[in-house]
Structure formats: C-alpha cells, structure tokens
N, C-alpha and C positions, 0 to 999 in steps of 0.2 A: 758651703753651698747646700740649699735645701734639697731634700730627696724628692724626685718626681714620682708621684703616685699614679699608677694606672688602675682604672676601674673598668668593669664590664657593665654595660647597660643592662638594667633589669628587664628590659623588654626585647631588644634586638640582639643583645649580647655582644654588640660592637665594643672594642676596647677604646678607651679614651682617656685623656689626661685631664685631671681637674687641677687647674693652676691655682685658683683662689676661690674663696667664697665671695660671690657677687650677685648682683640682682638677677642676671640672666643664667645663673647656675641651676641646672635642671636635676641635680643629684637626687636619686640614684639613676637617672636617665641620662642619655647622651645628648638629647636635644628636646626642644619644646614639643616637637611632633610625637616623640616616644612618650613623653609625659601625658600629652593630650589623648593619645590612643589608649594608654593605660587608664586614664580617668574615665574615658568612654566604656571600656570594658567593665569597670565597676558600676557605672550608671546603668548599663544594660543588664546588670546582674549576671555577667558572664563568670565573675569570680564570687566565691562564697567562702566564708570563714565559719565552718561548722564542724561538728563532731557528732558522732552517734549519740542519740539521747539515752540516758539510763532509764530503766523502767519507773523509778521514783519520779524522774522528771516528767515523763509522759502522763503519769497520774496526776501530778501537780498541774500540768497544763489543762488536762481534761477537767479537773475540778474548777480551775479558774474560769474556763470557758462556760461551764455550767452556772457559776455564780453571776457572770456578765449577762447571761440570757434571762436569769430570774429578775434582774433589776429593771 
C-alpha cells in the first residue's frame, strides 16, 4: 500500500494530502486560491529575492549607469 504523504501549504500552512499529480494539483499550495494569492504577492512586488550588494557590485552598477547615460 502506498504511503500517504502530508504537506503543509506554503501560504496558509494548512496540512493537506497530495494523492497524485494531476491537472488540478496546486503543489506546493493546498488550493488554487492560495496559488493565486501567492502569485498576486509576487506581482505586487511584496516578495523580493535579494541580498545586500557588495561594494564591487555597487561600483559596477554605477559604472554601467554612467555608460548608459553617455550613449
């Protein structure tokens, strides 16, 4: 008998069972609602994937912006 796996929704943290991979599978979310709410948060730029920039990177960005203005 296959083992039943339980997951926690990435948004609401509700526990759910993922029975099989199918078209209406919203993994890692429990429902379409949670999936769309997460997408909306990304589109509204509420989430960011960043890290502090190193000094060398800041210099490179400043130089690149200066070159763009000259063109």
